[in-house]
Wavefront OBJ file of the C-alpha trace (Angstrom):
o trace
v -77.698 107.209 192.841
v -77.108 103.524 192.337
v -79.930 101.207 193.345
v -78.732 97.855 194.582
v -79.956 94.766 192.811
v -81.142 91.735 194.755
v -78.052 89.952 196.185
v -75.738 92.928 195.564
v -73.954 94.463 198.558
v -73.031 98.091 199.107
v -69.761 97.077 200.784
v -68.235 94.244 198.750
v -64.987 94.224 200.764
v -66.855 93.758 204.054
v -66.634 95.698 207.231
v -63.124 97.060 207.820
v -61.161 95.492 210.675
v -61.122 97.748 213.724
v -57.700 99.245 214.355
v -57.135 97.857 217.855
v -58.291 94.378 216.898
v -56.007 94.463 213.890
v -53.012 95.592 215.957
v -53.668 92.928 218.591
v -53.986 90.249 215.940
v -50.717 91.288 214.294
v -48.875 91.409 217.617
v -50.094 87.908 218.513
v -49.014 86.604 215.100
v -45.529 88.048 215.704
v -45.333 86.193 219.015
v -45.868 89.103 221.412
v -47.985 88.684 224.522
v -49.298 91.000 227.248
v -47.040 91.689 230.204
v -48.438 90.503 233.527
v -48.690 92.655 236.654
v -46.209 90.342 238.370
v -43.695 90.849 235.560
v -44.105 94.631 235.761
v -43.420 94.682 239.501
v -40.461 92.340 239.093
v -38.830 94.426 236.354
v -39.368 97.602 238.404
v -37.587 96.003 241.347
v -34.649 95.051 239.142
v -34.441 98.487 237.529
v -34.402 100.228 240.895
v -31.363 98.191 241.910
v -29.309 98.770 238.764
v -26.353 101.164 238.549
v -26.927 104.268 236.409
v -24.586 102.939 233.734
v -26.764 99.869 233.207
v -29.923 101.999 233.231
v -28.316 104.203 230.582
v -27.720 101.183 228.343
v -31.296 100.024 228.742
v -32.627 103.515 228.085
v -31.215 103.491 224.539
v -31.572 99.787 223.701
v -33.964 99.523 220.745
v -34.573 95.785 221.256
v -36.121 95.848 224.745
v -39.763 96.510 225.615
v -40.610 100.208 225.551
v -41.651 100.347 229.207
v -38.197 99.180 230.342
v -36.455 101.825 228.241
v -38.801 104.611 229.316
v -38.517 103.823 233.019
v -34.737 103.424 232.753
v -34.470 106.815 231.059
v -36.668 108.425 233.728
v -34.581 106.943 236.553
v -31.303 108.379 235.220
v -32.742 111.773 234.279
v -31.980 114.227 237.097
v -35.135 116.200 236.335
v -37.511 113.219 236.587
v -35.676 110.664 238.766
v -37.293 111.584 242.082
v -40.791 111.642 240.641
v -40.191 108.361 238.803
v -38.877 106.682 241.965
v -41.824 107.961 244.002
v -44.350 106.655 241.506
v -42.598 103.295 241.228
v -42.486 102.921 245.002
v -46.164 103.877 245.264
v -46.964 101.217 242.671
v -44.869 98.501 244.303
v -45.457 98.988 248.019
v -48.347 101.444 248.098
v -48.594 105.012 249.268
v -47.880 105.750 252.918
v -50.934 105.838 255.135
v -52.193 109.361 255.480
v -54.158 110.418 258.503
v -56.291 113.470 258.936
v -57.291 115.065 262.179
v -60.939 115.824 262.664
v -61.184 119.459 263.732
v -64.975 119.623 263.612
v -66.829 119.999 266.889
v -68.407 116.724 267.798
v -71.903 116.688 269.141
v -72.804 113.799 271.377
v -76.437 112.838 271.199
v -78.010 111.460 274.334
v -78.250 107.680 274.346
v -82.022 107.828 274.682
v -82.394 109.498 271.250
v -82.883 106.846 268.623
v -81.343 107.953 265.318
v -82.095 104.779 263.417
v -85.549 105.827 262.230
v -84.775 109.498 261.550
v -84.499 111.075 258.131
v -81.334 113.009 257.351
v -83.168 116.295 257.846
v -84.575 115.214 261.213
v -81.135 114.134 262.377
v -79.586 117.443 261.249
v -82.307 119.369 263.106
v -81.604 117.406 266.306
v -77.864 118.093 265.996
v -78.458 121.817 265.429
v -80.788 122.014 268.449
v -78.245 120.137 270.548
v -75.477 122.575 269.541
v -77.683 125.566 270.302
v -78.415 124.209 273.778
v -74.745 123.477 274.522
l 1 2 3 4 5 6 7 8 9 10 11 12 13 14 15 16 17 18 19 20 21 22 23 24 25 26 27 28 29 30 31 32 33 34 35 36 37 38 39 40 41 42 43 44 45 46 47 48 49 50 51 52 53 54 55 56 57 58 59 60 61 62 63 64 65 66 67 68 69 70 71 72 73 74 75 76 77 78 79 80 81 82 83 84 85 86 87 88 89 90 91 92 93 94 95 96 97 98 99 100 101 102 103 104 105 106 107 108 109 110 111 112 113 114 115 116 117 118 119 120 121 122 123 124 125 126 127 128 129 130 131 132 133 134
């Protein structure tokens, strides 16, 4: 076991750069920047309006951003096209409003019963008694 002398460090090369920080730094140095949400929505809108032939070209183009190629490939693939379109539409315009019908029996409490100062258990007991008396 080596005992360090005064002023000597156990890690002379310093702390290693964290992988993500290093990747981000290198990407910035190469001139890349993050894609904005607005840009993502805009490119999705364009892709959805392109003919399959154009999508096919984008799907194999090695010079375009990966997301454009991946989405283009998904849109022309018969197996994944419907799912891809559904997810894109959900992302761009939101999912359709879904409603549920309440099938539970509703118990109306008399107006003279104040529920504001009741504990949950007290309120449940009152509802159960009300149902039993109905």
